[in-house]
C-alpha positions as CSV (number, residue, x, y, z in Angstrom):
1,M,-0.3,0.1,0.1
2,K,0.9,3.8,-0.5
3,K,0.0,6.8,0.4
4,L,0.1,9.4,-1.8
5,E,0.0,13.3,-0.5
6,I,-1.3,15.5,-3.1
7,I,-0.6,19.2,-2.7
8,T,-2.2,21.1,-5.4
9,R,-4.3,24.6,-5.8
10,P,-7.6,25.4,-4.0
11,F,-10.3,25.7,-7.6
12,K,-8.9,22.3,-8.2
13,L,-10.7,20.2,-5.5
14,D,-13.3,19.4,-7.0
15,V,-12.1,17.7,-9.9
16,V,-9.1,16.4,-8.2
17,K,-12.1,14.4,-6.0
18,T,-14.5,13.5,-8.7
19,T,-11.2,12.1,-10.6
20,L,-9.9,9.6,-7.3
21,A,-13.4,8.7,-6.7
22,G,-13.9,7.8,-10.1
23,L,-11.0,5.0,-9.9
24,G,-12.7,3.7,-7.2
25,V,-10.4,5.8,-4.0
26,K,-12.8,5.1,-1.2
27,G,-11.7,7.5,1.4
28,M,-9.4,10.9,1.3
29,T,-8.1,13.4,3.5
30,I,-8.7,16.7,3.1
31,T,-6.7,19.9,4.5
32,E,-5.2,23.4,3.6
33,V,-2.4,23.9,3.8
34,R,0.1,27.0,3.2
35,G,3.7,26.7,1.9
36,F,5.8,27.8,-0.6
37,G,8.6,26.0,-3.4
38,R,10.6,27.2,-5.9
39,Q,8.2,30.2,-6.0
40,R,9.1,31.5,-3.1
41,G,5.5,32.8,-2.9
42,H,4.9,35.9,-4.8
43,T,4.4,39.7,-4.9
44,E,0.0,41.6,-4.4
45,V,-0.8,44.5,-4.4
46,Y,-3.4,45.8,-1.9
47,R,-4.6,49.2,-1.6
48,G,-2.4,50.8,-4.0
49,A,0.7,49.2,-1.8
50,E,3.2,45.8,-2.9
51,Y,3.5,44.1,-0.7
52,Q,5.3,40.1,-0.2
53,V,3.2,36.2,0.3
54,E,5.0,34.2,1.5
55,F,2.8,31.4,1.8
56,T,0.6,30.8,-1.2
57,S,-2.9,28.8,-0.1
58,K,-2.8,25.2,-1.2
59,I,-4.8,22.1,-0.8
60,K,-3.3,18.5,1.0
61,I,-5.2,15.4,-0.3
62,E,-4.0,12.2,1.5
63,V,-5.1,8.7,0.7
64,V,-3.8,5.3,1.0
65,V,-3.7,2.7,-2.9
66,D,-3.5,-0.4,-3.1
67,D,0.5,-0.5,-4.9
68,A,-1.0,-2.0,-8.2
69,M,-3.7,1.5,-8.1
70,V,-0.6,4.1,-7.4
71,N,0.9,4.8,-11.5
72,Q,-3.0,5.0,-12.7
73,V,-3.7,7.6,-9.4
74,V,-1.2,9.5,-9.8
75,E,-1.0,9.2,-13.8
76,A,-4.9,10.5,-13.3
77,V,-4.4,12.9,-10.9
78,Q,-1.5,14.7,-12.4
79,K,-2.9,15.2,-15.8
80,T,-6.1,16.6,-13.8
81,A,-4.8,19.2,-11.3
82,M,-2.3,20.5,-14.1
83,T,-2.0,23.9,-15.1
84,G,1.1,23.9,-16.7
85,K,2.0,27.1,-14.2
86,V,4.5,27.5,-11.4
87,G,3.2,26.0,-8.1
88,D,0.2,23.2,-9.6
89,G,1.9,21.1,-7.0
90,K,3.5,17.5,-6.2
91,I,2.7,14.6,-5.5
92,F,4.7,12.5,-2.8
93,V,4.3,8.3,-2.1
94,L,5.1,6.7,0.6
95,P,5.7,3.7,1.7
96,V,2.8,2.4,3.8
97,E,3.4,-0.8,7.1
98,D,-0.4,-1.2,7.7
99,V,-4.2,-0.1,7.8
100,I,-6.3,-0.6,10.0
101,R,-9.9,0.0,10.8
102,I,-11.1,0.3,14.5
103,R,-14.8,-0.1,14.3
104,T,-13.3,-3.3,12.6
105,G,-11.0,-4.4,13.3
106,E,-9.9,-5.3,9.5
107,R,-6.2,-4.5,8.7
108,G,-4.0,-3.5,5.5
109,V,-5.6,-3.6,1.5
110,E,-9.4,-4.7,3.5
111,A,-9.3,-1.5,5.3
112,I,-8.2,0.7,2.6
């Protein structure tokens, strides 16, 4: 099993969520996050004053999928979330040793 942490633009949440559901991903966790990557933030103008925004708003989507689904999910999310501009985000793929469903005690892929 793998945990995918998808960092993307907030307006891409609905389309990525729909894509994941279409692939059979059963559950996900969504978090509003702030951060920066290579762009190191950006400059904005508010009421005539220019200021530096160091952290940009992003959405983090966390899902756990079976190893057999990883490439399919990564490719679909990448196509769906891409705008072609700096700041599109990242997909992190992390190993998951075990999953336990608290209610039933199921373990592994059955608990996803």
